[in-house]
N, C-alpha and C positions, 0 to 999 in steps of 0.2 A: 642701663641694666634694670630690668623689671623686678619688682618686689615679689616675694613668695607668700603664699597663704599661711597664716599663723596656724591653721588647723591641719591642713593636708599637705602643705609645702608645694602645691602647684603654683605656676606663675599667675599673678593677679592681672586683671585688666588695668587699663590706664584711663581714668583713675581707678584705684582698687575699691572693692566693696567695703564699706565701713558702717558702723552703727553707733548710736548714742549708748553710753554706759557699757560699751564692749571694747576692750583693748585689742589692738591688732588690726591687720588688714587681711581681707579674705578674697578668694577667687570667685565666689558666687554667694547668692543669698542663702543657699542651704547651709554652707559652712558658717556663715554669720549667725544663723538662727541656732545651730547646734552650740556654738560658743556662748551665745546669749543665754540659752536655757540651762546649760550645764556648767556655767562659769563657777558656780558655788561648789561644784563637785570636785573639780581638780583644777588648780591653777597651772595651765600649760602655756609657756611662752613659745616663741618661734623656734628657739634652739631645741627645746624639749620635744616639740611636735615633730621637728625634722628628724631627731634621733629615733623617735618612735616609729617613723614611717620608713626611713632608710634601712638598708639591710646590713649595716655594719661596715667594717673596714674593707671587705671585699668589693663593695660598691663604690668605694672612694678611690679605687685604683683603676687606671685604664688598662685595657687588655682584653683578650678573648676569655669568655666565661664557659666553664664546663661543669656539669653535674655528674659526679661519679658515684656509682653504687658500690658500697663497701660492705662485704659480708664479714661478720665477725665482731662488730661493735656491740658489746653487751651492756654497757653502762656509761655514765658520764666520764669515767676514767678513760675509757677508750676514746671518747670524743675529744677530750683534751689532748691525749697523746697523738692521735692521728692528725689533728689540726696543727699541733706544734711541729710534727715531722713534715707535713705537707709544705709549709712555708720555707723549709730548708732546701727544697728541691730547686735546682738551678732553673731559672726562668719563671718560677712561680712568684707572683707579686703579693698574693694574699690568698687565704684559705679559711673556710669555715666548715667544721664538721658537725653533723647532726645525728646523734644517736637515735632519736625517735624515728627518723626517716631513713636510717642506714645510708646516708648520703654525705658526700663531701663536695662543697662548692669551691672551685679554684679559679682564680684569675691569673692568667699567664701570658707571657710574650710568645706569640706563635712563631716568631723567628728563632727562638731559642729552645723551645720544647713544644710538645703537643699533648693532647689528652691521653693518648695511649701510653706515652712514656711516663706520664705522671701516675697513671693507674698501675703500671708495672713497678714503679718505685714503691708505691704504697703497699702493693702486694708483697714486696720484699720485707716488709715489717712483720709479716705473719698473718696479714689479712688477705682478702681476695677483692681486688678493686677492678672495676671495668666500667665502660659506659653504661648509663643507667638502665636502658631497656634490656640489653643483653645480660647485664649483671643481675637484674631481678630474676630472670629466668634461670640463670646458672646457680644463683644462690639457693633458690627453692629446690632445685634438683639435687644439689650437693647436700643440703640439710636432710632431704628425704632419704638420700642414700646413707648418710651417717646413721639416721634413726633406724632404717631397715636393718643395716648390718648389726648395730648394737642390739636391736630387738631380737634378731635371730640367735646370735651367739650368747646374748644374755639369757634367753629362754633355755638354750641348751645347757648352760652352766647351772641354772637354777633347778632344772629337771634332775641333773646328776646329784646336786646337793640334796634335793628332797628324797630321791630314791636310795642313795647310797651313803652320803656323808652325814646328814643330820641325825639319822637313827644311831649311827656309831658315836657321834659326838655326845648325844644325850643318853647313851647307855641303854638304848632300847634293843636288847639282844634279840628279841623275837622278830624284830623288823630289819635287822642287819643283813643285807643281801651280799655285802662285799666287805672284806677286811681292808681298811685304808692302809694298814701297815704291810700288806702282802704285795706281791708283784703286780697283781691286777689293780690294786689300789694305787700303787705308784704310777701305773700307766694312766689311770683315770685322773689323778691329781695333775699329772703333766699336761693332759689335755685341757683341764680346767684352767691351768696357768696360761696356756696358749690363747684360749678363748678370752680370758680376762684381759690379756695383753692387747688383743685386737679391740676390745671394747674401750679400754682406757686410751690406747694410742690413737685410734681412728675416730670412734664416736665421741670420745672425750676431748679430742684435740682443741675445739673452740674453748672449752672450759679451762684447759691447761694454758692456752694462749692468753685468755682473759686474766688468769692468775699471774702469769708472767708480766703482762702489761701493767697490772695493778702494782706489782712490786717495783717495776722499772719507773713508773710514774710517781710512786710514793703514796698511792691512795688505795689501801686494801679494800677489796670488795668481796661479795659473797662467792664469786668464782674462786677466790683464794681459799676460802674455808672449805668449799666443796672439793677443790683439788687436793687440799691437805688431807681430808678424810679419805678420799679415794686412793691417793698415792701412798699414804702411810699404811693403809690396810694392804695395799698391793706389795709394797716393799717388805713389810713384815712377813707376809705370807710367802713371798719368794725366798727370803732368807731362811724361813722356817722349813720350807720344802727342801732346800739345799742341805740343811742341817739334819734332815731325816725326820722332822716332825710331821704329824698328819692333821693337826687341827689348824686349818688354814682359813683365811677370811677374804678369799677372792670374791665370794658372793657379795660382800659389802661393797667392794669396788664396783662390781657390775650393777648392783641395785642403785647405788648413788649416781653413777654416770647416766644410766638409762632414764631414771626418773627425772633428773634435772634436765637432761637433754630434751626429753619430751615436753617439759614445761617451757624450756627456751624456744623450742620449735613452734609451739603454739603462740608464744608471745611474739615471735618474729613474724608470723603470719598476720597477726593483728597490726603490727607496725607497718607492714607492707600495705595493708588495706587502709590504714589510717592516713598514710601519706604516700599514696601509690605513685606519685610523680606530678610533674607540672604539666602533664598531658595536653589537654585541649588548648590552653593558651599558647603553649610552646608551638603546637601545630599551626595555630592561627597567626603566629607572628609573621610579618612580612619581611622577607630577606632581600628581595630585589625591587628595584624601582625604575621607571622610565624617566630619565632626566632629559629635559629639553635643552637642545643645543642650537647653534646657529644653522646647522644643516638638518635639523629634525629632532629625533630623539635617540637616546642610547640607553641600553639596559645596564644598570650598575648595581653594586651592593649598597644596601641602605646605609651601612657603616661609612661609606665613602662620601655621603651627602654632606654638604656644608651649608651653613646659614645663608639664606638669600637665593639659593639655587631653586630652580623650578622643576616640578615633577608632574607628569600627566597621569590622571586617574580616570578610567572610564567605568561605565555601568557594570556592576558585578564584581568590581575589584575593591580591595581594601586600601585605604589611605596608608602609605608606608610610614609617614612620620607626622608629628604634630606640625601644623603650619597655618597659613592664611590663604584663602581662595584668591587667586590673582585674576583668573578669567573663567568664564563659564558658570553654570548653575546646575545643581543636582540635589536630589533628595538623598539624605544620608541616614543610615540606620546606625545609631551609636549604642544600641542596647547591650552589646557584648561588653563594652567598657564603661558605660555610664548607668545602665539600667533604664534609661528613658525608653518607654515602650513605643512611642510614636516617632516615625522618621521625621527629620527636620530638614527643611530646605536651606541650602547654603548658597549665598550669593557672593560676588566679589567683595572682599573686605572682611568676610566672616571667618572665624577661627574653626579649624577642623582638627579632629583628634586622630592620631595615628592608631590604626587598627579598626576604625569605623568602616562600614561597608556602604559603598555607593549603590543605591538600589535603582536609581532612575536618573539618567543624564551623565554628565562628566564635567571635569574642570581641571584647571591647572593650579597647583598648590605651591606657594613659596615656602621653602623650608624654614621653620622657626630657628631661633638663635641656638638653642641647645640641640636641635635635631634629634629629639628623643621620640620614642614610640610609647604611647600609653600602655600598650600590651606588655612591652618590656618592663615597664615600671610595675605592672600588676604581678608579673611572674616573680620579679625580685622581691616585691612586697610580700607575696605569699610565702616565698622561701624564708624570708626573715621571720615571719610569724611562726611558721611550722617548725623551723629549726630551734626556736627558743622555747617552745612549749614542752612540758615535762614528758609527754608521750606515755607509753605503757611501761613504766618502770616499776619493778617490784619494790614493795615496801622494805624488803630485806636490804636492797642496795642503799636505801636512804639512811639506814642505821648501821651500815657496814663499818663505817669509820670507828664506831664504838664497839660493835658486837664482835667483829673479827679479832681485833687485838685482845679483847676480853677473853674470848674462848681460847685463844692461843696461850695466854697467860695461865688460865685455869688448867689447861692440859699439861703445861710444863710444871706448874706447881704441884699438880696431882702426882706426876711422875717423881719429882724431887722429894716430896713429903713422904710418899709411900716407900721410896727407896731409903730415906733417912730413918723411917720407922722399922726398917728391917725386912721389908718385902724383897723377894728375889727380883733381880733386874727385869726378868721376863714379865713377872706379875706387875711390876710398877709400870713397865712400858705398855702393857695391855690396858692398865687403868687410864693412862694418858690417851691411848688410842680410843678407848670407850668414850672419853669426853669429847673427842673430835667427832666420833661417829654419831653419838646421841645428839650433838648440837648441829649436825649437818642439816641445812635448812630445806629439806625436801618438802615438809608440810608447809613451811613458810613460803617456799617458792611456788607451791601448787595452790595456795589459798586463794589468790586472786584469779589466776588463769582458769581454774576449774569453775569457780563461781561465775566468771564472765562467760564461759562456754555455755553454762546453763541459761544465763540471761540471753545470750545470742540465739540459742535454740528457741526460747520462748518468744523472742522478738520476731523471728522468722515466721512463726505461726500466726503472728498478728500483722504481717505485711511490713515489717521494719527490719532493715539490715543495720546492725551496729558495726561500725567500721573502726572504732577506737575503744580500747579498754578504759581509757581515761574518762569516757562518757559516764561510766558508772560511778566515778568519784565525784562528779560535778553536778549531776542533775538534781540531787537532793537539796543542794544549797542555792539553786537558782532563784534569784529575787526578781529579775526582769526577763521578759521574753520579748525580743525584738523581731519584727517581721519585715522582710522585704515585701514590696507591693507587687511589682510586675512579675507574673509567673508564679507567685506564691499565694498572695491573697487574691490575685486575679488569674484568669486563664492564660495570660501571656500572649494572646494573639487577637488580632482585630476581627471583630464580628459586627454585623450590622445591628445597630441599636434602634434605628428608625428606618424602616423599609418603605420605599416609594411604591406607587401603584405598579402593577405587573408590566405594563407597556414601557414606561420609562425605565424600569429596572432592567428589562431584557435588552433594551436599546443600549443602556449604559454598559451592561455586562458584555455586549457584543463588541464594543470598541475597547473596553478595558482589558479584554483578554490579550491584547497586544502590548500592554504596559507591564512594567516590573514593580510598580508601587504596591505595597501591602494592601492598600485600599482596593486595588484592582482585584486581588484575589478574593477579598471579602464580597465584592459585588458579583463576581463570577460564581462563587459558591452559593450565593443567595438565589440566583436565577435558576429556575427549573426548566427542564426540557432543552431541546436543541436551540441554539442561539441563531438570530437572523444573520444573513451574510453581510459582510462589511467590505466596502471598497474605499479607496483613497484615504487610508489610515495615516494620520500624522500625529506624532508624539511631541509634547511640549515638556522637556525635562524639568522635573520638579514642580510642574503646574497642572498637567493633565494630558488628555488624549482626545483626538477627534476623528471622525470618519463619516462615511455615507452609509446609512442604513435604510433599506427600502426606498432609495431615491432621495431621502431627506438628510441634510447635514445634522450630525449629532455631536455635541461637545460635552465632555465630562471633566470637571476639574475644580480649581479654586476660583474664588470671586475675582482675583487678580487676572486670571486667564480670560474670564468672560469680559472684563473691562478692556483688556488688551485686544481681544478679537472684535470688540464693538457689539457684543450681544447684549440685548436688553435683560435686565434683572429686576423683576418686580420687588417692591418693598417687603412683601411677606417672605419671599425666598431669601432676600438679603438678611432680614432679621433672624430667620430660622438658622441660617448658616453661622451668623455671628454668635447666636446663643449657644449653639453646639460647641463652637470653639472656646467660648468662655468657660464651659463645663469641662474642658480638657479633652473633648472628643474631636474626631476628624470629620468635617463636612465635605461632601463631594457634590457640587452643584451639577445637575443634569439638565441639559437644554436641547432643543430641537428647532430647526428652522429659524435660527437667529434669536431665540428667546429662552431664558431659563425657565424650566417647568417646575422643578421640585429639588429637594435636597435629600441625599442619602447620608446618614450619620453612622459612623463606625467608631468603635471604642474597645477598650480592653475591659471586659466584664468581670466583676468579682466572682469568685468560686461560690457555688451555692452553699457550701458548708462553712464559709469563713465566719459568719456571724456566731454560729454555735461554738466554733473552735475558740474564738476570742473570749466568749462568755465563760467557757469552761476553764480556760487558763487564768482568767481574771480573778477567780476565787482564791488563788494562792500566789499569783504573780502580778507585777505591774506589766502591762502590755504597751509596747510602743511600736510605731511603724517608721522605718527608715527607707526612703526611696529616692531614686534619681529623677523621678518624675516631677512635674511642676506642682505648685500649690493647688491649681485648679483640679488637676487629675487626682490629687490626694484628698480632696475636700470631703468626700463621702465617708472616708475612714476617720477623719478628724471629728466628725459628728457622732460617731458611735460612743455610747456612754461608758463602755468598758475599755476604750483605748485611752491610755493616759497621755501620750504625746505622739505627734506626727512630725517627723523631720523630712521635709521635701526639698528637692533640688540638691541632694547630697551626692557628690562624686564618689567613686569607689574608694579612693585613698581616705577620704573623710568618713566613709562608712565604717572602716576599721577603727579609726580614731574615735568616732562616736561611740562605738561598742566599748572601747577601752574606758572612755570617760563614764559611760553608764555603769561600768564595772568597778569604778574606783572605790566604791564603798559597798560592794556586793558582788554577786555572781550573775553573769548574763548568759542567757540562751539566745541564739540567733537562728532564725528559720529563713532560708533563701533557696534560690534555684539557679541563678545565672552565674557566669564566669565573673561578672563584676561583683558578685556577692562573696566570692571565694576568700578574699582577704578578711572580710568581716566575719565569715564563718570560722576561719582559722583563728582570728583574734578573740572570738567569743570563748567563754569557758565551756560552752556546749553548743556545737554547730549542728543544725538539722537541715538536710537538703531534701528537696522534693525530687522524685524520680524523673519528672518531666524536664528537669534542668540539665545543665551541662556536666560533662565528665569532671571538669575542674572543681565545680561546686561539690560534687560527691567526694572527690579526693580530699577536699579541705574540711569536710564535715565529719562529725563524730557518729552520725546516724543518718540513714537515708530511708524515706518513706517510699517503699517500692511500688505500691499501687496508686501513687499520686493522689492519695486521699488526704486532704488537709486535716480532716477530722481525726486522723491517727496521731497527730502531734501531741495531744494530751496523754495518749497512751504511752508515748515515748517517755514522758517524764515519770509516770507511775511505774512503768516497767523498770527503768533504770534505777529508780529509788529502791524498789524491792530487791534488785540484784545487789545494790550497795549494802543493804542490810545483811545479805548472805555473805558478802566479802568480810564484813566486820566480824561475823560469827566465826568464820574460818580463821581469821587472823587471831582472834581472841583465843581459840583453841590452840593454835600453833605456838603462841607465846606462853600459854599456860603449860603446855607440854614441856617447853624448854625450861620453864621455871621449876618444874617438878623433877624432870629427868636429869638436869645438869648436876644438882647437889648429890643425887644418888650415884651418878657416875663418878663424881669427884671422890666420894667416900669409898669407892672401890667395890661397891655392892653389885655393879653391873659389869659383866665381861663383854667383850666386843660383840659376841653373838647375840646376847640379850639386848645390847644397845641397838643392834640392827633391827631386832624384832620390835623394840619400842619405837624406833624411827618409822618402821613400816606401818605399825599400828596407827601412829599419829597421822601418817599420810592417808591411810584407808579411811579414817574418820573424816578427814577433810573431803575426800572423794565422795563418801556417803552423804555428807551434808550438802555438798554441791549438787548432787544428783536429785535431791528432793525437788518436787514441782514448785515453781514459783506461784504464789497466790495472786 
């Protein structure tokens, strides 16, 4: 049984990587160096590291895994409730609910149940569950429908109040167009009752459900307070209408429901964008494999593979599971799962990573003992991080456990005290109602979403898409900014750094156009004009390609290929190729007529703006680089005076753990682009993805630079910090309003109508402050 890495929990080689003065065993030099450097930051033993990287109980259970989209989770209370009910379903072995991503992850026995049945059962709890992709579309459509219906009938209700009812209630005789006590008034009030019922019952259904769930789970939330204010005003008004009274407060019900629904709709859109799914990696997962048998090969499910079995992988295919090369040789692109920018040649005995792409050649892989796929681990790892992060939660929900009971007690005390002091029951009831209405958290609920909306609009004008409202909370406190190297600080693609003379280049490009290696593409792109004709093309998987050009044999590839073919290699060419390799670049030796002529050198070049970006950020943050590339490839970044640390050779799982360790005593921002960066982006307090990267990186990040300009990254921090200040201003006003309005309402000096006006005024002030231009 092999040991596992203390840092990232991956299997270690035999013998494992160890170092002096560093406790533990490691899978690679990158993990060792991270542990050595950050040992004083956080003492993480093997068990703790494993718990940090695994995705919880759902990963510890065997079975089929499904991710269900659940519409209607409003807070952590819903998360706990749905999760507890999911594990009660027959056939479900484990479940984890995530309020921030509106998702439930379930592990189930496919012989006893299926994803559709589980979704149907969860929907029976009052939510709407379905498989993720369809569920996201349905959820947005339903929310839009609720908002449109509420907006239409709410507008009609308020128009009738403004034209006919408010003038009568306020005694403005010259503006009274209709007597509420007459037959026409009764007809109008009946219509208002019907429209308010539609708004409360249809548009307000998610709020009422959230209130019910909070009561059932024993955790009162702001939905409960909103529902109490809306339903109390509705029930009072309905009874008053039946008893023949004309001063009704259906308008309060309508305003409260529509305003809060609008805030919730905006919040849900941010949540969908913040964790839009496990998209690209899920699509890249390999589900089928060609298993070698005595009679040839057979196509089987990856889940059915067992340790020691052999699978055949050809050029252009992804390795289905982790394993060891048994036969053959090929160049393998591991960038999706490791971040290593350069393809690596794999020979018999070499380990290969499930999910890596064979770019040139083919081999037979012996399945590793655990038969896992690194892509599967990344998907689960990302889920674990995203489901545990706080997401876009209103501050109101965080204090609901104190605020909601407090307001309820105040409302009841106001009713009882005024009744005891001799007030009529109706007046005492209206005082209690006024307390509920004036405390209704409309301004509190709008304080963050509206400020965030203003920040998002300003960000779009600067080529930045903010995908998570949580970004505005974290940017201000960022102490460390960590950069991925490949595709972030660099262009992410091979380009020729040293170009040979025209004739050798054109000859090399002519034969390389028949190869799949990334170096071939770089050579072909560098050659200008039509290429010479080639005959007798022969490829050497993982080593190079040869052919006949203008009657002469041409060979392009590694030094090993030239030795193998018996071609002469002058010392100058040999030294130039070795020097390029030591710098972390890829040398391609070009030869003609049996002798090496020159060397083409390709590499992943730094972005032109990387130096200025690092310099700008270093003024307020510590800058570090975390990369899956080798020490040689990262050397130029280590030499930069504004780069505090460089961690090279770090696998994806360890990238996320490195970010956690960096953040043990502070706040960390992470800038990356690839799927292998997604767990680290999600683990960071603030994740920033480049637009040139993968969909998964964008889903995991809190902000995306849309024009792929690294120089925009400093603007992300300044913009988010400014928006955070605006949020604080809005919240300060919302709390100040409650501090002033609640005592007045308790004293009986506010009737429900004036309480509604005060509530609306508070909300308008928040709206106005949010609409101001960000400097």
